C-alpha positions in Angstrom: 6.1 4.2 -1.0 8.5 3.3 1.5 11.8 5.2 1.0 13.5 2.0 0.0 10.6 0.5 -1.7 10.5 -2.5 0.7 7.4 -4.5 1.3 7.0 -6.1 4.7 6.0 -9.8 4.5 4.0 -11.9 6.9 5.2 -14.7 9.2 6.3 -17.2 6.6 9.8 -18.8 6.9 12.6 -16.6 5.7 13.5 -19.1 3.0 10.3 -18.2 1.2 10.7 -15.6 -1.5 8.7 -14.8 -4.5 11.0 -16.3 -7.0 11.2 -19.7 -5.3 7.6 -20.4 -4.2 4.9 -22.4 -5.9 1.3 -21.5 -5.2 -1.5 -24.0 -5.0 -4.9 -22.4 -4.2 -8.0 -24.3 -3.0 -11.2 -22.4 -3.6 -12.8 -24.2 -0.6 -16.3 -22.6 -0.8 -18.2 -20.2 -3.0 -20.3 -19.1 0.0 -19.5 -15.8 1.8 -20.8 -14.1 4.9 -20.5 -10.7 3.2 -22.0 -9.2 0.1 -19.2 -7.1 -1.5 -20.4 -4.4 -4.0 -17.1 -4.4 -5.9 -15.7 -7.9 -5.8 -14.1 -9.9 -8.6 -15.9 -13.0 -7.3 -19.1 -11.9 -9.0 -21.1 -15.1 -8.3 -19.6 -16.2 -5.0 -22.8 -17.0 -3.2 -23.9 -20.3 -4.7 -23.3 -22.2 -1.5 -21.0 -24.9 -2.9 -18.3 -26.5 -0.8 -15.3 -28.6 -1.9 -15.5 -32.2 -0.7 -12.6 -33.7 1.2 -12.3 -36.4 -1.4 -11.9 -33.8 -4.1 -9.3 -32.0 -2.1 -7.4 -35.3 -1.5 -7.3 -36.1 -5.2 -6.0 -32.6 -5.9 -3.3 -32.9 -3.3 -2.3 -36.4 -4.6 -2.0 -35.1 -8.1 0.1 -32.0 -7.2 2.5 -34.0 -5.1 2.9 -36.6 -7.8 4.4 -34.0 -10.2 8.0 -32.8 -10.1 8.1 -29.7 -8.0 8.6 -26.5 -10.0 9.8 -24.5 -7.1 11.8 -25.2 -3.9 8.9 -24.2 -1.6 5.1 -24.2 -1.8 2.3 -22.1 -0.3 -1.0 -24.0 0.1 -3.6 -21.2 -0.2 -7.2 -21.5 1.0 -9.7 -19.0 -0.3 -13.4 -18.7 -0.9 -16.0 -17.2 -0.8 -15.0 -17.0 2.8 -12.7 -19.9 3.8 -13.2 -19.4 7.6 -16.8 -20.7 7.1 -15.2 -24.2 6.5 -12.3 -24.4 9.1 -13.1 -28.0 9.8 -12.5 -28.9 6.1 -9.4 -26.8 5.9 -8.0 -28.5 9.0 -8.5 -31.9 7.5 -7.0 -30.9 4.2 -4.0 -29.4 6.0 -3.4 -32.6 8.0 -3.6 -34.6 4.8 -1.1 -32.4 3.0 1.4 -32.6 5.8 0.9 -36.4 6.0 1.4 -36.9 2.3 4.5 -34.7 2.1 6.0 -36.6 5.0 5.3 -40.1 3.7 6.4 -39.3 0.2 9.6 -37.6 1.5 8.7 -34.8 -0.7 11.1 -31.8 -0.8 8.2 -29.6 0.3 7.8 -31.4 3.6 10.4 -29.1 5.2 9.6 -26.1 3.0 5.9 -25.4 3.0 3.4 -23.0 4.4 -0.4 -22.4 4.5 -2.1 -19.2 3.9 -5.7 -18.1 4.5 -7.2 -14.9 3.2 -10.2 -13.8 5.1 -12.6 -10.9 5.5 -11.8 -11.1 9.2 -15.4 -11.5 10.6 -14.8 -14.9 12.1 -11.1 -14.5 12.8 -11.6 -14.5 16.6 -13.8 -17.6 16.5 -12.8 -20.8 18.4 -12.5 -22.7 15.1 -10.1 -20.2 13.6 -8.0 -19.8 16.7 -7.7 -23.6 17.2 -6.4 -24.0 13.7 -3.9 -21.1 14.1 -2.6 -22.7 17.4 -2.2 -26.1 15.7 -0.3 -24.8 12.7 1.4 -21.8 14.2 4.8 -22.2 12.6 3.4 -22.9 9.1 0.5 -20.6 8.8 0.0 -17.0 7.7 -3.3 -15.2 7.5 -4.4 -12.0 5.8 -7.3 -9.9 6.8 -8.9 -7.4 4.4 -10.1 -4.2 6.0 -11.0 -1.4 3.6 -10.3 1.7 5.8 -12.7 3.8 7.8 -16.1 2.5 9.0 -17.8 4.6 6.3 -15.6 3.2 3.5 -15.6 -0.4 4.7 -19.3 -0.6 5.4 -20.1 0.9 2.0 -18.7 -2.1 0.3 -18.7 -5.0 2.8 -22.2 -5.7 4.0 -23.5 -8.7 6.0 -26.7 -10.6 4.8 -28.8 -8.6 7.2 -27.8 -5.3 5.5 -25.5 -4.1 8.3 -21.8 -3.3 7.7 -19.1 -5.6 8.9 -16.5 -3.0 10.1 -17.1 -3.5 13.8 -16.9 -7.3 13.5 -13.6 -7.0 11.6 -11.9 -4.1 13.4 -12.3 -5.8 16.8 -10.1 -8.7 15.5 -7.3 -6.6 14.2 -5.4 -6.3 17.5 -5.4 -10.1 17.9 -4.3 -10.6 14.3 -1.4 -8.2 14.8 -0.4 -9.8 18.0 -0.4 -13.3 16.4 1.2 -12.5 13.1 2.8 -9.1 13.5 0.4 -8.2 10.7 1.5 -5.1 8.8 -0.3 -5.4 5.4 -3.8 -5.4 4.0 -5.4 -5.0 0.6 -7.7 -2.1 -0.2 -9.6 -1.4 -3.5 -11.2 1.8 -4.5 -14.0 2.4 -7.0 -16.0 5.4 -8.1 -18.3 5.8 -5.1 -15.6 5.5 -2.4 -12.8 7.6 -3.8 -13.7 10.4 -1.4 -12.7 8.1 1.5 -9.2 7.3 0.1 -6.9 9.5 2.2 -8.8 9.1 5.5 -9.0 5.3 4.9 -5.3 4.9 4.3 -4.4 7.1 7.3 -7.0 5.2 9.5 -5.3 1.9 8.6 -1.9 3.2 9.5 -3.3 4.4 12.8 -4.5 0.9 13.4 -0.9 -0.3 13.0 -1.2 -1.7 9.5 1.9 -0.2 7.9 1.7 -1.4 4.3 -1.4 -0.9 2.3 -1.6 -2.7 -1.1 -4.1 -0.2 -2.5 -5.4 0.2 -6.1 -8.4 1.2 -8.1 -10.6 -1.4 -9.7 -10.0 -2.6 -13.3 -13.7 -2.5 -14.2 -15.6 0.0 -16.3 -17.0 2.0 -13.3 -15.5 5.5 -13.7 -17.6 8.6 -14.0 -17.0 12.3 -14.8 -15.1 14.0 -12.0 -13.5 10.8 -10.7 -10.1 11.7 -12.0 -10.2 15.0 -10.2 -11.4 13.4 -6.9 -8.7 10.8 -7.2 -5.9 13.3 -7.7 -7.1 15.6 -4.9 -7.2 12.6 -2.5 -3.7 11.4 -3.5 -2.2 14.9 -3.2 -3.7 15.3 0.2 -2.3 11.9 1.2 1.1 12.7 -0.2 1.2 16.0 1.8 0.2 14.1 5.0 3.0 11.6 4.6 5.6 14.3 3.9 4.4 16.6 6.7 4.6 13.7 9.2 7.8 12.3 7.8 6.3 8.8 7.4 8.1 7.7 4.2 10.4 5.3 6.1 7.8 3.8 8.4 4.6 3.5 6.4 3.8 2.5 2.8 1.0 2.5 0.3 1.2 1.3 -3.3 0.0 4.5 -4.7 3.5 6.0 -4.1 5.6 3.0 -5.1 9.0 4.3 -6.5 8.5 2.0 -9.5 5.2 3.6 -10.6 5.2 5.9 -13.6 8.5 4.8 -15.3 8.8 3.6 -18.9 8.9 -0.2 -19.0 11.8 -1.9 -20.7 11.6 -4.9 -23.0 12.9 -7.2 -20.3 9.9 -6.4 -18.1 7.5 -6.5 -21.0 8.4 -10.2 -21.6 7.2 -11.0 -18.1 3.7 -10.9 -16.6 2.1 -8.8 -13.9 1.4 -11.8 -11.7 1.8 -15.6 -11.5 -1.1 -16.5 -13.8 -0.3 -19.8 -15.5 2.5 -20.5 -12.9 0.1 -21.1 -10.0 -2.7 -23.6 -9.7 -6.2 -22.8 -8.6 -8.6 -25.6 -7.8 -12.4 -25.1 -7.7 -14.9 -27.0 -5.6 -15.3 -29.7 -8.3 -11.6 -30.3 -8.6 -11.2 -28.4 -11.9 -7.8 -26.7 -12.5 -7.4 -23.1 -13.5 -4.4 -20.8 -14.1 -5.6 -18.6 -11.2 -8.7 -18.2 -9.1 -10.0 -15.3 -11.2 -10.7 -17.7 -14.1 -13.0 -20.0 -12.0 -16.6 -19.9 -13.2 -18.0 -18.1 -10.2 -15.6 -15.2 -10.8 -16.6 -14.9 -14.5 -19.4 -12.4 -15.5 -19.4 -13.3 -19.2 -21.3 -16.6 -19.5 -19.6 -17.4 -22.8 -16.2 -17.5 -21.0 -17.2 -19.8 -18.1 -15.0 -22.9 -17.8 -13.3 -22.1 -21.1 -10.0 -21.4 -19.2 -10.0 -24.7 -17.4 -6.6 -26.3 -17.8 -7.4 -29.8 -16.4 -8.7 -31.4 -13.3 -7.7 -33.6 -10.3 -8.7 -36.8 -12.1 -7.0 -36.4 -15.5 -4.3 -33.9 -14.6 -3.2 -30.8 -16.4 -3.8 -30.4 -20.1 -0.5 -29.0 -21.5 -2.2 -27.6 -24.6 -4.7 -25.7 -22.5 -1.9 -24.4 -20.3 0.3 -23.3 -23.3 -1.4 -19.9 -23.9 -0.7 -19.0 -20.3 2.9 -20.0 -20.6 3.2 -17.4 -23.4 1.2 -14.7 -21.7 3.2 -11.5 -21.2 2.8 -7.8 -20.9 4.0 -7.4 -24.5 1.5 -10.0 -25.8 -1.5 -8.0 -24.5 -0.2 -4.5 -25.1 -1.3 -2.5 -28.1 0.8 0.4 -29.6 -0.6 2.9 -27.1 0.6 0.7 -24.2 4.0 0.0 -25.8 4.7 3.6 -26.3 3.3 4.8 -23.0 5.9 6.8 -21.0 4.4 5.8 -17.6 3.7 2.1 -18.2 5.6 0.8 -15.2 3.2 0.0 -12.4 0.2 0.0 -14.6 -1.2 -3.4 -13.7 -3.6 -5.6 -15.6 -5.6 -8.6 -14.4 -5.4 -11.5 -16.8 -8.6 -12.9 -15.5 -10.5 -9.7 -15.9 -9.0 -9.2 -19.4 -10.2 -12.6 -20.3 -13.7 -12.0 -19.0 -14.0 -8.6 -20.5 -12.7 -9.6 -24.0 -16.0 -11.4 -24.7 -13.9 -13.7 -27.0 -12.5 -16.1 -24.4 -8.9 -14.8 -25.1 -6.2 -13.9 -22.7 -4.4 -11.8 -25.3 -6.4 -8.7 -24.7 -6.1 -5.8 -22.4 -9.0 -3.8 -20.9 -8.0 -0.2 -20.4 -10.8 1.3 -18.3 -8.4 2.4 -15.6 -5.9 4.0 -18.0 -6.8 7.6 -17.2 -6.8 6.8 -13.5 -3.3 5.4 -13.8 -2.1 8.6 -15.4 -3.6 10.5 -12.4 -1.7 8.2 -10.0 1.5 8.7 -11.9 1.1 12.5 -11.7 0.5 12.3 -7.9 3.4 9.9 -7.5 5.8 12.3 -9.1 4.5 15.1 -6.9 5.1 12.9 -3.8 8.7 12.1 -4.7 9.5 15.6 -5.7 8.2 16.8 -2.3 10.3 14.1 -0.7 13.4 15.5 -2.4 12.5 19.1 -1.4 12.2 18.1 2.3 15.1 15.7 2.6 17.5 17.1 0.0 18.0 13.6 -1.2 17.6 11.9 -4.6 14.3 9.9 -4.3 14.1 6.2 -4.9 11.8 7.0 -7.8 14.4 9.1 -9.6 17.1 6.5 -8.9 15.1 3.8 -10.4 14.4 5.9 -13.5 18.1 6.6 -13.9 19.1 3.0 -13.5 16.5 1.9 -16.1 17.5 4.5 -18.6 21.2 3.8 -18.2 20.6 0.1 -18.6 18.8 0.7 -21.8 21.3 3.3 -23.1 18.7 6.0 -22.9 16.9 4.5 -25.9 13.5 3.2 -25.0 10.2 3.0 -27.0 8.0 6.0 -26.0 10.8 7.9 -24.2 10.8 11.6 -25.1 13.4 14.3 -24.7 13.1 18.1 -24.4 16.4 19.9 -25.2 16.8 23.3 -23.4 19.1 25.7 -25.4 19.9 27.8 -22.5 22.1 30.2 -24.5 23.2 30.8 -28.0 26.7 30.5 -26.6 26.1 27.0 -25.5 28.1 24.1 -27.1 27.2 22.8 -30.5 26.9 19.0 -30.0 25.7 18.0 -33.5 25.6 18.9 -37.2 25.1 22.7 -36.8 26.9 25.9 -36.0 25.7 28.2 -33.2 25.1 31.9 -33.7 23.6 34.9 -31.8 23.8 36.0 -28.2 20.3 35.3 -26.8 19.8 33.7 -23.4 16.8 31.8 -22.2 14.7 33.8 -19.7 13.7 32.2 -16.4 10.1 32.4 -17.4 10.6 30.4 -20.6 12.8 27.9 -18.7 10.1 27.5 -16.0 7.3 26.9 -18.5 9.4 24.4 -20.4 10.2 22.6 -17.1 6.4 22.3 -16.4 5.8 20.9 -19.9 8.6 18.3 -19.6 7.2 17.1 -16.3 3.6 16.9 -17.6 4.7 14.9 -20.7 7.2 12.8 -18.7 10.0 14.1 -21.0 13.7 13.8 -20.0 15.1 17.4 -19.8 18.4 17.9 -21.7 20.2 21.0 -20.6 22.6 22.4 -23.2 25.1 24.8 -21.6 25.5 26.3 -18.2 22.4 25.5 -16.2 23.5 26.5 -12.7 21.5 29.7 -12.6 18.3 28.0 -13.8 18.1 24.8 -11.7 16.9 24.6 -8.1 18.4 22.2 -5.7 15.4 19.9 -6.2 15.8 20.1 -10.0 19.3 18.7 -9.6 17.9 15.7 -7.7 15.8 14.6 -10.6 16.9 12.6 -13.7 18.2 14.8 -16.5 20.9 15.0 -19.1 23.4 17.9 -19.3 25.5 18.7 -22.4 28.7 20.6 -21.6 31.9 21.4 -23.4 35.1 19.6 -22.4 36.6 21.2 -19.4 33.3 22.7 -18.1 32.7 21.8 -14.5 29.1 21.8 -13.2 29.1 21.9 -9.4 25.5 20.9 -9.2 26.0 17.5 -10.7 24.1 14.7 -8.9 24.3 10.9 -9.4 21.1 10.8 -11.4 22.3 13.3 -14.0 23.9 12.0 -17.1 26.6 14.3 -18.5 27.6 14.4 -22.2 30.9 16.3 -22.8 31.4 17.7 -26.3 34.7 18.2 -28.0 35.6 19.7 -31.4 39.1 20.8 -30.5 40.8 17.3 -30.3 44.1 18.9 -29.4 42.7 20.1 -26.1 41.2 16.8 -24.9 44.0 15.7 -22.5 44.1 19.0 -20.6 40.3 19.3 -20.2 39.0 16.1 -18.8 37.2 16.0 -15.5 35.5 12.8 -16.1 33.0 10.5 -14.3 33.1 7.0 -15.8 29.3 6.5 -16.4 29.0 9.7 -18.5 29.4 10.0 -22.3 31.2 12.2 -24.8 30.6 13.6 -28.3 33.5 13.9 -30.7 32.5 16.4 -33.4 34.4 15.4 -36.6 35.0 18.2 -39.1 37.1 18.9 -42.2 39.7 20.5 -40.0 40.1 17.8 -37.2 39.6 14.6 -39.1 43.2 13.5 -38.9 43.1 13.6 -35.1 40.0 11.4 -34.6 41.9 8.2 -33.8 44.0 9.9 -31.2 41.0 11.6 -29.7 39.2 8.3 -29.3 42.3 6.7 -27.7 42.5 9.6 -25.2 38.9 9.3 -24.0 38.0 5.6 -24.4 38.9 4.7 -20.8 37.1 7.7 -19.4 33.6 7.2 -20.7 31.1 4.4 -21.1 30.1 5.7 -24.5 31.7 7.8 -27.2 29.5 9.3 -29.9 31.3 10.2 -33.1 29.2 12.8 -34.9 30.0 14.2 -38.4 29.6 17.9 -38.6 28.9 19.7 -41.9 29.7 16.4 -43.6 27.8 17.3 -46.8 30.5 19.9 -47.3 33.3 17.4 -46.9 35.8 16.8 -49.7 36.6 13.4 -51.1 39.9 13.5 -49.2 38.0 14.1 -45.9 35.7 11.2 -46.6 38.6 8.9 -47.4 40.4 10.1 -44.2 37.2 9.5 -42.1 36.9 6.0 -43.5 40.6 5.3 -42.7 40.3 6.7 -39.2 37.1 4.6 -38.5 38.7 1.4 -39.7 41.7 2.0 -37.3 39.3 2.7 -34.4 37.4 -0.5 -35.4 40.6 -2.5 -35.2 41.2 -1.3 -31.6 37.6 -1.9 -30.7 37.7 -5.4 -32.1 40.8 -6.5 -30.1 39.4 -5.0 -26.8 41.7 -2.0 -26.6 38.8 0.1 -25.4 37.3 -2.3 -23.0 33.6 -2.2 -22.6 33.3 1.4 -24.0 30.6 1.7 -26.7 31.6 3.7 -29.7 28.8 4.9 -31.9 28.2 4.2 -34.7 30.6 1.3 -34.7 29.3 -0.7 -31.7 26.7 -3.1 -33.0 24.9 -3.1 -29.7 23.8 0.4 -30.3 21.5 -0.2 -33.3 19.0 2.6 -33.6 21.4 5.5 -33.0 19.2 7.9 -34.9 18.6 11.1 -32.8 14.8 11.0 -33.6 14.5 14.8 -33.9 10.9 15.7 -34.4 9.8 12.2 -33.4 10.8 11.7 -29.7 13.0 14.7 -29.1 12.3 18.4 -29.4 14.2 21.6 -28.7 13.0 24.7 -26.8 15.1 27.7 -27.8 15.9 31.0 -25.9 13.0 32.7 -27.9 10.5 30.3 -26.3 9.7 28.4 -29.5 10.0 24.7 -30.1 12.0 23.2 -33.0 12.8 19.7 -34.1 16.4 20.1 -33.1 18.9 23.0 -32.5 20.0 23.1 -36.1 16.5 24.3 -37.2 16.6 27.1 -34.6 20.0 28.4 -35.6 19.4 28.0 -39.4 15.7 28.7 -39.7 14.6 30.6 -36.5 11.4 31.9 -38.2 10.1 28.4 -38.8 9.4 26.8 -35.4 6.9 24.0 -34.8 5.1 26.1 -32.2 5.5 28.1 -29.0 6.4 26.2 -25.9 3.0 27.0 -24.4 1.3 25.3 -27.4 3.3 22.1 -27.6 0.8 20.0 -25.6 -2.0 20.9 -28.1 0.2 21.1 -31.2 -0.2 18.1 -33.5 3.3 17.2 -34.5 3.5 15.4 -37.8 5.9 12.8 -36.6 5.6 10.8 -39.9 7.4 13.7 -41.6 10.5 12.9 -39.5 10.1 9.2 -38.7 12.7 7.1 -40.5 10.1 4.3 -40.8 8.0 6.6 -43.0 10.9 7.7 -45.3 10.6 6.3 -48.8 14.4 5.9 -48.8 15.1 4.7 -45.3 12.4 2.2 -44.9 13.9 0.2 -47.8 17.3 0.2 -46.0 18.4 -2.3 -43.4 21.1 0.0 -42.0 19.7 0.5 -38.5 23.0 1.9 -37.3 22.6 5.0 -39.4 22.4 8.3 -37.6 20.4 10.4 -40.1 20.4 14.2 -39.8 16.9 15.4 -40.6 18.1 19.0 -40.9 20.8 18.1 -43.4 18.1 16.3 -45.3 16.0 19.4 -45.3 18.9 21.7 -46.3 20.1 19.6 -49.2 17.1 17.6 -50.5 14.3 19.9 -49.4 12.6 17.2 -47.4 13.4 16.2 -43.8 12.9 12.5 -44.6 15.1 12.2 -47.7 18.8 11.9 -47.1 21.5 12.9 -49.5 23.5 10.3 -51.4 26.7 11.2 -49.5 24.9 10.7 -46.1 23.9 7.2 -47.1 27.4 6.4 -48.5 29.1 7.4 -45.3 26.6 5.5 -43.2 27.1 2.4 -45.3 30.8 2.4 -44.5 29.9 2.7 -40.8 27.5 -0.1 -40.8 29.8 -2.4 -42.7 32.4 -1.8 -40.1 30.0 -2.6 -37.2 28.9 -5.8 -39.0 32.6 -6.9 -39.1 32.8 -6.2 -35.4 
């Protein structure tokens, strides 16, 4: 959460940024002065300490390699690193000396970081080290929240809690580093302290809380409910005290709960494989979580070692980590998840939990907890919009992502609202009747769309239905050419529909980032080229949709092909600029509407249909009532083109099938007519030429 999604950093030089910094981590000691109940370092009390000679060899090796990044952070962890400040001081001096004598690029662009539990922060040894390295050092203290929460997990060897020892050092830490961030982890037995702990840390002056729940299999019945209650209470506290600009907690990050795109999926959650962790014996690991004292599964210990300070890095051992990505560990459920953004995974824990010594596996113990967080996050940002009257950063990021991906992403679902039978026809069907959607049906459909993370698509005049806050959330509106919606905000995508091509020039109040639909019929086919020429500079995308095409004559089909070839010629020579024209633009593969697969229609009668055509033509054959959609098992394979005996043999991915036309003429939603395939073949051949 902050309003702008910014995270405050420590005291490192401004030239340091995440994209340009290499991380080298020394696991100085496995000893610790606390016993943490939920700690990744599951065996961190074996009392081993890195020797200075081992550290020197590791430094020599790292500095002998070409630097990958412009800057470096030399990171000291444990166990508890402040138990060995004398050793850290010697290693730090050696690093500075070697960088200087080698005239290494990092000599002027390096920093040191120590992560500590804070118990010994005020000691003479720690303070002497800070004073000596003041311009090059940053330190992080972990404090878990209130005394009850902290002492539940972080206990000294004598059985007493460590809160008093740590909290007394927080003012000095803040004075020296302007410290504004700490890391907090919650598990089953301390969820009840979540809200009060975050608020307590803010009251201590720690503004950003990197909080999360654990990845491990610890969750019990009732935890989801407790988690949600705590998050909602925290959200209300932030809103009521107007703290969204001054304080932050990861639970309400604007990026959480958004569908991930393929570009993000090709990356990883963290720097595993791009950082170097060194254990007490000088062995190299892709991150500290792979070191043997962090591994619970004995079969996996040391199997992720990628080299050592004597022989260097084994490139073959490193290669799996170079190919580690979100996509490579995600199964179909994860790929199609509508709220995958912000759902983190730990490569080390996945490796440990797999039991097979593989990093290409994903533990999903926290999946349901993540969904709870997403629900609370949406609640928080909706309340933000209600109070401020502004579009939230969460909605802006959703809109930007969907626009970038042309509103076609795996797992993304749409719910079309037919607000009135008099609304515009935007596809291969005719409207009829005079029914209007009741406010009750609209409200219930809105709730369903939010619960399922579906994008609402409002067909027709929505002004009387939408609240001010509704208009501040991502949606699509389908209007006729010339209609003016005064409630349009900059996170609403507008699709203008036109069937009367002769009226285009006099009915265009256009915003560049919106789209239009040109409905092609027997009657207007001769004007298609002129219609495209008229709107091409006004929209980012033009969708040419064939209406009642199975009733077209041979003359109409020939005319359509001629018009499309002329449009293609203009498109090829750049006449239309960057405007995409479906189905001719080859960038828009997968133009299928996916009715019954990822898009559904709620009609004025309160029932759900695969698309508007089914409602207008077969109103007595709905899928289910809107109140039953969450529980209704939709046979998506009936509609999915990949399950069609005809379509799955075809490589025409630019085809916009009409499942209703299939049903009407062949009796099966997944079997297209010969004419539909013939026209689509002409379209794909044109796009291939382009």
